[in-house]
N, CA, C and O atoms as a GROMACS GRO file, in nm:
protein
  188
    1UNK      N    1   1.334  -1.792  -2.480
    1UNK     CA    2   1.243  -1.815  -2.367
    1UNK      C    3   1.110  -1.871  -2.419
    1UNK      O    4   1.050  -1.814  -2.510
    2UNK      N    5   1.066  -1.982  -2.361
    2UNK     CA    6   0.942  -2.037  -2.414
    2UNK      C    7   0.819  -1.967  -2.357
    2UNK      O    8   0.824  -1.904  -2.252
    3UNK      N    9   0.710  -1.981  -2.430
    3UNK     CA   10   0.586  -1.909  -2.403
    3UNK      C   11   0.524  -1.941  -2.267
    3UNK      O   12   0.479  -1.852  -2.196
    4UNK      N   13   0.522  -2.069  -2.233
    4UNK     CA   14   0.462  -2.111  -2.106
    4UNK      C   15   0.536  -2.052  -1.987
    4UNK      O   16   0.475  -2.008  -1.890
    5UNK      N   17   0.667  -2.051  -1.996
    5UNK     CA   18   0.749  -1.997  -1.888
    5UNK      C   19   0.724  -1.847  -1.873
    5UNK      O   20   0.716  -1.795  -1.761
    6UNK      N   21   0.713  -1.780  -1.986
    6UNK     CA   22   0.687  -1.636  -1.985
    6UNK      C   23   0.553  -1.606  -1.920
    6UNK      O   24   0.542  -1.516  -1.837
    7UNK      N   25   0.451  -1.683  -1.957
    7UNK     CA   26   0.318  -1.666  -1.898
    7UNK      C   27   0.320  -1.688  -1.748
    7UNK      O   28   0.261  -1.611  -1.672
    8UNK      N   29   0.388  -1.792  -1.706
    8UNK     CA   30   0.399  -1.826  -1.564
    8UNK      C   31   0.467  -1.712  -1.488
    8UNK      O   32   0.425  -1.674  -1.379
    9UNK      N   33   0.573  -1.659  -1.548
    9UNK     CA   34   0.647  -1.550  -1.486
    9UNK      C   35   0.560  -1.425  -1.474
    9UNK      O   36   0.562  -1.356  -1.372
   10UNK      N   37   0.483  -1.396  -1.579
   10UNK     CA   38   0.395  -1.280  -1.577
   10UNK      C   39   0.287  -1.293  -1.471
   10UNK      O   40   0.257  -1.197  -1.400
   11UNK      N   41   0.229  -1.412  -1.460
   11UNK     CA   42   0.126  -1.434  -1.358
   11UNK      C   43   0.182  -1.415  -1.219
   11UNK      O   44   0.118  -1.354  -1.133
   12UNK      N   45   0.302  -1.467  -1.196
   12UNK     CA   46   0.367  -1.454  -1.066
   12UNK      C   47   0.394  -1.306  -1.036
   12UNK      O   48   0.372  -1.259  -0.925
   13UNK      N   49   0.443  -1.235  -1.137
   13UNK     CA   50   0.472  -1.093  -1.121
   13UNK      C   51   0.346  -1.016  -1.089
   13UNK      O   52   0.346  -0.929  -1.001
   14UNK      N   53   0.237  -1.047  -1.160
   14UNK     CA   54   0.108  -0.982  -1.135
   14UNK      C   55   0.063  -1.004  -0.992
   14UNK      O   56   0.019  -0.911  -0.925
   15UNK      N   57   0.075  -1.128  -0.945
   15UNK     CA   58   0.034  -1.161  -0.809
   15UNK      C   59   0.119  -1.084  -0.708
   15UNK      O   60   0.068  -1.027  -0.612
   16UNK      N   61   0.249  -1.085  -0.732
   16UNK     CA   62   0.341  -1.013  -0.643
   16UNK      C   63   0.309  -0.864  -0.639
   16UNK      O   64   0.314  -0.801  -0.533
   17UNK      N   65   0.276  -0.808  -0.755
   17UNK     CA   66   0.242  -0.666  -0.762
   17UNK      C   67   0.114  -0.635  -0.686
   17UNK      O   68   0.104  -0.534  -0.617
   18UNK      N   69   0.016  -0.724  -0.700
   18UNK     CA   70  -0.111  -0.704  -0.628
   18UNK      C   71  -0.088  -0.708  -0.477
   18UNK      O   72  -0.144  -0.627  -0.403
   19UNK      N   73  -0.006  -0.803  -0.433
   19UNK     CA   74   0.025  -0.815  -0.290
   19UNK      C   75   0.096  -0.689  -0.242
   19UNK      O   76   0.065  -0.635  -0.136
   20UNK      N   77   0.191  -0.643  -0.321
   20UNK     CA   78   0.267  -0.523  -0.289
   20UNK      C   79   0.174  -0.401  -0.282
   20UNK      O   80   0.186  -0.318  -0.192
   21UNK      N   81   0.082  -0.393  -0.377
   21UNK     CA   82  -0.012  -0.282  -0.382
   21UNK      C   83  -0.102  -0.279  -0.258
   21UNK      O   84  -0.126  -0.174  -0.200
   22UNK      N   85  -0.150  -0.397  -0.220
   22UNK     CA   86  -0.234  -0.406  -0.099
   22UNK      C   87  -0.157  -0.360   0.023
   22UNK      O   88  -0.211  -0.291   0.110
   23UNK      N   89  -0.030  -0.398   0.030
   23UNK     CA   90   0.055  -0.360   0.143
   23UNK      C   91   0.073  -0.208   0.147
   23UNK      O   92   0.066  -0.145   0.252
   24UNK      N   93   0.096  -0.150   0.030
   24UNK     CA   94   0.114  -0.005   0.020
   24UNK      C   95  -0.014   0.068   0.061
   24UNK      O   96  -0.008   0.169   0.131
   25UNK      N   97  -0.129   0.017   0.016
   25UNK     CA   98  -0.258   0.078   0.051
   25UNK      C   99  -0.280   0.076   0.202
   25UNK      O  100  -0.325   0.174   0.261
   26UNK      N  101  -0.248  -0.037   0.264
   26UNK     CA  102  -0.262  -0.050   0.410
   26UNK      C  103  -0.172   0.052   0.480
   26UNK      O  104  -0.215   0.119   0.575
   27UNK      N  105  -0.049   0.064   0.434
   27UNK     CA  106   0.044   0.161   0.493
   27UNK      C  107  -0.005   0.303   0.476
   27UNK      O  108   0.009   0.386   0.566
   28UNK      N  109  -0.064   0.331   0.360
   28UNK     CA  110  -0.117   0.463   0.332
   28UNK      C  111  -0.231   0.498   0.427
   28UNK      O  112  -0.236   0.608   0.482
   29UNK      N  113  -0.323   0.404   0.445
   29UNK     CA  114  -0.436   0.424   0.536
   29UNK      C  115  -0.387   0.447   0.678
   29UNK      O  116  -0.440   0.532   0.750
   30UNK      N  117  -0.286   0.371   0.718
   30UNK     CA  118  -0.227   0.383   0.851
   30UNK      C  119  -0.166   0.522   0.869
   30UNK      O  120  -0.182   0.586   0.973
   31UNK      N  121  -0.094   0.567   0.766
   31UNK     CA  122  -0.031   0.698   0.769
   31UNK      C  123  -0.135   0.809   0.777
   31UNK      O  124  -0.119   0.905   0.851
   32UNK      N  125  -0.243   0.795   0.699
   32UNK     CA  126  -0.351   0.894   0.702
   32UNK      C  127  -0.415   0.901   0.840
   32UNK      O  128  -0.445   1.010   0.890
   33UNK      N  129  -0.436   0.785   0.900
   33UNK     CA  130  -0.496   0.780   1.034
   33UNK      C  131  -0.406   0.850   1.136
   33UNK      O  132  -0.454   0.925   1.221
   34UNK      N  133  -0.276   0.825   1.126
   34UNK     CA  134  -0.180   0.890   1.216
   34UNK      C  135  -0.181   1.041   1.196
   34UNK      O  136  -0.177   1.118   1.292
   35UNK      N  137  -0.188   1.082   1.071
   35UNK     CA  138  -0.188   1.223   1.037
   35UNK      C  139  -0.311   1.293   1.094
   35UNK      O  140  -0.300   1.403   1.149
   36UNK      N  141  -0.427   1.228   1.082
   36UNK     CA  142  -0.551   1.285   1.136
   36UNK      C  143  -0.543   1.299   1.287
   36UNK      O  144  -0.590   1.398   1.344
   37UNK      N  145  -0.483   1.201   1.351
   37UNK     CA  146  -0.465   1.203   1.496
   37UNK      C  147  -0.376   1.322   1.536
   37UNK      O  148  -0.405   1.393   1.632
   38UNK      N  149  -0.268   1.340   1.461
   38UNK     CA  150  -0.177   1.452   1.487
   38UNK      C  151  -0.247   1.586   1.467
   38UNK      O  152  -0.231   1.678   1.547
   39UNK      N  153  -0.325   1.596   1.360
   39UNK     CA  154  -0.401   1.716   1.330
   39UNK      C  155  -0.495   1.752   1.445
   39UNK      O  156  -0.505   1.867   1.486
   40UNK      N  157  -0.562   1.650   1.496
   40UNK     CA  158  -0.656   1.666   1.606
   40UNK      C  159  -0.584   1.720   1.730
   40UNK      O  160  -0.634   1.810   1.798
   41UNK      N  161  -0.467   1.665   1.759
   41UNK     CA  162  -0.389   1.709   1.875
   41UNK      C  163  -0.342   1.852   1.860
   41UNK      O  164  -0.341   1.929   1.956
   42UNK      N  165  -0.304   1.889   1.738
   42UNK     CA  166  -0.259   2.026   1.711
   42UNK      C  167  -0.375   2.123   1.732
   42UNK      O  168  -0.357   2.229   1.792
   43UNK      N  169  -0.493   2.087   1.682
   43UNK     CA  170  -0.611   2.172   1.698
   43UNK      C  171  -0.648   2.189   1.845
   43UNK      O  172  -0.689   2.297   1.887
   44UNK      N  173  -0.635   2.082   1.921
   44UNK     CA  174  -0.664   2.088   2.064
   44UNK      C  175  -0.567   2.182   2.137
   44UNK      O  176  -0.606   2.253   2.230
   45UNK      N  177  -0.443   2.181   2.094
   45UNK     CA  178  -0.341   2.268   2.156
   45UNK      C  179  -0.365   2.415   2.121
   45UNK      O  180  -0.334   2.504   2.200
   46UNK      N  181  -0.420   2.439   2.002
   46UNK     CA  182  -0.445   2.577   1.957
   46UNK      C  183  -0.557   2.643   2.036
   46UNK      O  184  -0.560   2.766   2.049
   47UNK      N  185  -0.648   2.565   2.089
   47UNK     CA  186  -0.763   2.619   2.164
   47UNK      C  187  -0.720   2.691   2.291
   47UNK      O  188  -0.805   2.742   2.364
   0.00000   0.00000   0.00000
């Protein structure tokens, strides 16, 4: 495998990983927001 091709592949992989990471972070924030909403509803029911 030549060096240039390896570099190109690594750069692409890095970019793909960053995109994937951003997507995961967004999903995590969304999940946290949903969880907080659920928590709030549970607390309201306990009153």
